[in-house]
Backbone as JSON, one array per atom type, in Angstrom:
{
  "sequence": "MPHAEIKYSSDLDLDIPAILAEIEQVILSHDDGAGDCKGRGYPTDAYHHTHVAVKVSVLVKPHRDADFSNRLLAALRMAITARISAPCAFSLEMAYTGPFYITGEHHP",
  "N": [[71.28, -70.08, -29.62], [72.43, -71.85, -27.07], [75.17, -71.73, -24.67], [77.59, -73.59, -22.84], [79.86, -73.74, -20.19], [82.25, -75.53, -18.43], [84.2, -75.44, -15.7], [86.69, -76.99, -13.89], [88.39, -78.7, -11.19], [91.27, -80.64, -11.71], [91.54, -82.99, -10.31], [89.2, -84.32, -10.29], [87.3, -86.91, -11.78], [85.66, -86.56, -14.46], [83.14, -86.96, -16.94], [83.12, -85.02, -19.28], [82.1, -84.57, -22.0], [79.72, -86.08, -21.8], [78.35, -84.74, -19.74], [78.01, -82.23, -20.95], [76.36, -82.97, -23.11], [74.15, -83.79, -21.65], [73.38, -81.36, -20.48], [72.57, -79.98, -22.78], [70.35, -81.59, -23.52], [68.64, -81.23, -21.32], [68.11, -78.48, -21.5], [66.8, -78.42, -24.0], [64.58, -79.98, -23.35], [63.12, -78.25, -21.85], [62.82, -76.11, -23.49], [62.19, -76.41, -26.57], [62.95, -75.03, -28.81], [65.45, -74.01, -28.46], [67.83, -74.84, -29.66], [71.1, -76.18, -30.63], [73.48, -76.71, -28.02], [76.42, -75.23, -27.5], [79.46, -76.3, -26.07], [82.13, -76.38, -23.62], [84.84, -77.79, -21.8], [86.94, -77.08, -19.08], [89.55, -78.21, -17.52], [91.65, -77.77, -14.64], [94.91, -77.72, -13.27], [95.76, -76.03, -11.38], [94.45, -75.09, -8.55], [92.4, -74.28, -5.68], [90.91, -76.03, -3.4], [88.73, -78.62, -4.29], [86.57, -78.4, -7.03], [83.65, -77.73, -9.09], [82.55, -75.6, -11.54], [79.93, -74.34, -13.28], [78.7, -72.64, -16.08], [75.95, -71.57, -17.81], [74.8, -70.07, -20.67], [72.21, -68.3, -22.17], [70.04, -66.87, -24.68], [68.05, -63.91, -24.25], [64.61, -64.26, -24.17], [61.09, -63.79, -24.66], [59.51, -65.8, -23.36], [61.17, -66.84, -21.48], [61.02, -66.4, -18.56], [61.09, -65.64, -14.99], [59.98, -67.91, -13.69], [60.35, -69.94, -15.62], [63.17, -69.84, -15.74], [63.94, -70.57, -13.11], [62.91, -73.2, -12.98], [64.4, -74.43, -15.05], [67.03, -74.03, -14.1], [66.98, -75.59, -11.74], [66.54, -78.13, -12.85], [68.84, -78.42, -14.42], [70.79, -78.4, -12.41], [70.18, -80.8, -11.01], [70.64, -82.72, -13.07], [73.35, -82.32, -13.76], [74.78, -82.63, -11.31], [74.21, -85.26, -10.8], [76.0, -86.57, -12.32], [78.42, -86.24, -11.13], [80.62, -87.84, -9.18], [82.21, -87.55, -6.95], [82.97, -85.89, -3.84], [82.74, -82.34, -3.81], [83.05, -78.77, -4.18], [80.37, -77.02, -5.67], [79.09, -75.03, -8.24], [76.63, -73.28, -10.11], [75.68, -71.3, -12.73], [73.2, -69.61, -14.48], [73.05, -67.57, -17.15], [71.81, -64.73, -18.87], [72.27, -63.52, -22.07], [72.84, -60.23, -23.29], [71.4, -57.55, -25.32], [73.42, -56.82, -27.06], [74.86, -58.85, -28.52], [76.18, -61.22, -30.69], [75.42, -64.04, -32.58], [75.82, -67.01, -34.51], [76.66, -68.78, -37.52], [79.89, -69.34, -38.95], [81.21, -69.34, -42.1], [83.84, -69.56, -44.02]],
  "CA": [[72.17, -71.2, -29.41], [73.02, -71.75, -25.73], [76.58, -72.07, -24.43], [77.87, -74.11, -21.51], [81.27, -73.86, -19.85], [82.48, -76.25, -17.19], [85.56, -75.28, -15.18], [86.76, -77.95, -12.79], [89.71, -79.1, -10.74], [91.68, -81.83, -12.46], [91.5, -84.21, -9.49], [87.9, -84.96, -10.5], [87.16, -87.74, -12.97], [84.37, -86.18, -15.02], [82.9, -87.22, -18.36], [82.66, -83.7, -19.72], [81.18, -84.65, -23.14], [78.41, -86.58, -21.34], [77.7, -83.66, -19.0], [77.59, -81.23, -21.93], [75.2, -83.53, -23.82], [73.04, -83.75, -20.69], [72.96, -79.96, -20.39], [71.81, -79.7, -24.0], [69.07, -82.29, -23.46], [67.8, -80.57, -20.31], [67.65, -77.21, -22.08], [65.81, -78.72, -25.05], [63.34, -80.5, -22.75], [62.39, -77.1, -21.32], [62.64, -75.12, -24.56], [62.58, -77.18, -27.76], [63.47, -74.15, -29.85], [66.71, -73.41, -28.02], [68.91, -75.19, -30.57], [72.27, -76.86, -30.08], [74.21, -76.02, -26.94], [77.87, -75.35, -27.63], [80.02, -76.45, -24.74], [83.56, -76.59, -23.43], [85.27, -78.13, -20.46], [88.24, -76.53, -18.76], [90.17, -78.71, -16.29], [92.82, -77.01, -14.22], [95.79, -78.3, -12.25], [96.01, -74.97, -10.39], [93.18, -74.8, -7.87], [92.35, -74.29, -4.23], [89.7, -76.8, -3.09], [88.13, -79.33, -5.42], [85.34, -77.71, -7.4], [83.09, -77.7, -10.43], [81.81, -74.37, -11.77], [79.24, -74.44, -14.57], [77.97, -71.46, -16.53], [75.12, -71.8, -19.0], [74.34, -68.79, -21.19], [71.13, -68.39, -23.16], [69.54, -65.58, -25.14], [66.81, -63.4, -23.68], [63.4, -64.51, -24.97], [59.93, -63.43, -23.84], [59.0, -66.9, -22.54], [62.18, -67.22, -20.48], [60.8, -65.56, -17.4], [61.66, -66.14, -13.73], [59.53, -69.29, -13.44], [61.09, -70.78, -16.56], [64.58, -69.85, -15.35], [64.09, -71.36, -11.89], [62.7, -74.62, -13.33], [65.55, -74.89, -15.84], [68.18, -74.07, -13.22], [66.84, -76.75, -10.86], [66.73, -79.34, -13.66], [70.27, -78.48, -14.77], [71.55, -78.8, -11.2], [69.97, -82.24, -10.78], [71.27, -83.5, -14.13], [74.81, -82.19, -13.7], [75.33, -83.22, -10.07], [74.05, -86.72, -10.88], [77.17, -87.08, -13.05], [79.63, -85.95, -10.35], [80.62, -88.93, -8.2], [83.13, -87.26, -5.84], [82.64, -84.65, -3.12], [83.39, -81.14, -4.31], [82.24, -77.56, -4.21], [79.65, -76.97, -6.93], [78.34, -73.82, -8.52], [75.95, -73.28, -11.4], [75.11, -70.01, -13.08], [72.52, -69.47, -15.76], [73.14, -66.15, -17.49], [71.14, -64.3, -20.09], [73.08, -62.58, -22.84], [72.12, -58.99, -23.54], [71.04, -57.23, -26.71], [74.59, -56.57, -27.89], [75.48, -60.17, -28.63], [76.01, -61.78, -32.03], [75.63, -65.47, -32.68], [75.55, -67.53, -35.84], [77.65, -69.69, -38.09], [80.9, -68.7, -39.78], [81.62, -70.21, -43.21], [84.74, -68.78, -44.9]],
  "C": [[72.83, -71.04, -28.04], [74.5, -72.14, -25.72], [76.69, -72.63, -23.02], [79.38, -74.21, -21.33], [81.38, -74.54, -18.49], [83.95, -76.08, -16.83], [85.65, -76.17, -13.95], [88.19, -78.3, -12.44], [90.04, -80.48, -11.3], [91.74, -83.1, -11.61], [90.16, -84.93, -9.61], [87.91, -85.75, -11.8], [85.77, -87.51, -13.53], [84.31, -86.53, -16.5], [82.27, -85.95, -18.93], [81.76, -83.78, -20.96], [79.79, -85.15, -22.73], [77.65, -85.5, -20.57], [77.2, -82.58, -19.96], [76.38, -81.71, -22.73], [73.96, -83.5, -22.92], [72.5, -82.33, -20.55], [72.11, -79.6, -21.6], [70.43, -80.34, -23.95], [68.12, -81.64, -22.46], [67.26, -79.26, -20.87], [66.56, -77.47, -23.11], [64.51, -79.27, -24.47], [62.5, -79.37, -22.15], [62.05, -76.08, -22.4], [63.11, -75.75, -25.86], [63.08, -76.33, -28.91], [64.83, -73.56, -29.54], [67.87, -73.71, -28.97], [70.05, -75.92, -29.87], [72.91, -76.03, -28.98], [75.7, -76.28, -27.14], [78.46, -75.45, -26.24], [81.51, -76.71, -24.75], [83.83, -76.96, -21.99], [86.69, -77.64, -20.24], [88.76, -77.13, -17.46], [91.36, -77.83, -15.92], [93.59, -77.77, -13.14], [96.08, -77.29, -11.15], [94.67, -74.6, -9.76], [93.36, -74.84, -6.37], [90.97, -74.83, -3.86], [89.09, -77.39, -4.38], [86.78, -78.7, -5.75], [84.93, -77.98, -8.84], [82.28, -76.41, -10.53], [81.24, -74.42, -13.18], [78.54, -73.12, -14.85], [77.24, -71.8, -17.81], [74.58, -70.44, -19.42], [73.3, -69.03, -22.27], [70.7, -66.97, -23.55], [68.27, -65.2, -24.39], [65.68, -63.67, -24.66], [62.2, -64.2, -24.09], [59.43, -64.55, -22.92], [59.98, -67.35, -21.45], [62.11, -66.28, -19.28], [61.4, -66.19, -16.15], [61.24, -67.57, -13.45], [60.26, -70.27, -14.34], [62.54, -70.94, -16.1], [64.81, -70.7, -14.11], [63.88, -72.84, -12.14], [63.89, -75.18, -14.08], [66.79, -75.0, -14.96], [68.14, -75.29, -12.3], [67.07, -78.05, -11.64], [68.19, -79.51, -14.07], [71.09, -78.94, -13.57], [71.4, -80.3, -10.94], [70.73, -83.08, -11.79], [72.79, -83.48, -14.03], [75.36, -82.9, -12.47], [75.16, -84.73, -10.05], [75.25, -87.36, -11.56], [78.49, -86.78, -12.33], [79.65, -86.93, -9.18], [81.54, -88.69, -7.0], [82.67, -85.99, -5.13], [83.41, -83.47, -3.7], [82.48, -79.95, -4.08], [81.6, -77.5, -5.59], [78.96, -75.63, -7.06], [77.79, -73.89, -9.94], [75.35, -71.9, -11.61], [74.41, -70.12, -14.42], [72.46, -67.98, -16.05], [72.41, -65.89, -18.8], [72.01, -63.28, -20.8], [72.21, -61.38, -23.22], [71.89, -58.73, -25.02], [72.24, -57.02, -27.63], [75.45, -57.83, -27.96], [75.18, -60.69, -30.02], [76.27, -63.26, -31.97], [75.26, -65.92, -34.09], [76.62, -68.49, -36.26], [78.65, -68.88, -38.92], [81.32, -69.72, -40.84], [82.52, -69.41, -44.15], [84.66, -69.22, -46.35]]
}
């Protein structure tokens, strides 16, 4: 189950739910077994220079090699930046979680 976090300066008018849905669709179009992508947006009033910083985390899988990663990263960049209508600094990181990571559902 991938994760996406978007940290951005609050002077930007971003549709974070739409960007998160787009991230999920892009991931699924490259890897239909990836599952839902949990996501969160974090606007901040305390910043220096207008920016958007996106981090997408996925699990290590044998088919997620360098070619896969570069294609997915490029597709994510195109999809996300298409939804940003104002000039800003932009960064995107795709990170792979290591072997000591637990994911799943919690049902008390």
